[in-house]
N, C-alpha and C positions, 0 to 999 in steps of 0.2 A: 322736423318739418314744421313751419309756422303757417297756421291757417289765418288768413286775413278775414276779418269780419266784414269789411267794406272793400270790395275789389278795386274801387277807384282810388283808394288811399295808397300812397307810395310804400308804406311799411306799417307793420303792426305798431311800432313805437309811435309813429305819427298819429295813427288813429287813437292810440291810448292817450296821447297828449291832448288831442282835441276833445276826447270824452271827459278827461279830468278837468280841463278848462271849463267845459260846459256845466259839469256838476258843480264846480266851485262857484261859477257865476249864479247858478240857480240857488245855491245855499246862501250866498250874499244877499240876493234879492228877497228870499223868504225870511231870513233872520234879521237882516239889517246890520250894518257896520258903520261906525263913525265915532266921533268924539263924544264926551259926556254931554256937551251942549247940543248934539245932533240927535239925541234920543227921540223916538217917536212921541208926538204930543198926546196922542190918544191910543195907547197900546191896549191890546186885548189880553185877557188872562192867559198867562203862560207864554206870552210872546218872548222870543229870544232876540237879544241884541248884543253884538260884540262891541264892547266899549274900548276904543283904541287908546283913550286917555288912561284908563285903568289897566289896559292890556288883559282883559278877562271877559268871559261871557256873562251876561246878566239875564234874568227872567223877570217879567212883570208879574207881581202878585196883586191881583185886584182886591183881595180881601183886606190887605194892608195898605193898598194904594201906593206901593213903592217898588223900585227895582231891587232885586236880591241877587247875590252871587251864588255860586254852587254850595257854599257853606251855610246859606240862609241869612247871611249878613246884609244889612242895608248898604246899597252902593249909591 
């Protein structure tokens, strides 16, 4: 038996799809996504940005004043 979280939804799969889409949209808004040229001009320390040009996530390091990848390399 499948329990629907929202009764007005047609199916659990439809509700799951909508929830996943909403979470993905929120993550994109919070982290930022774009090309290398579209990086935020005034990032805050630790801000995440997914660089579509490099195809990897980057974090802003305010101490060094540069974007770093997960390995700590300058991007």
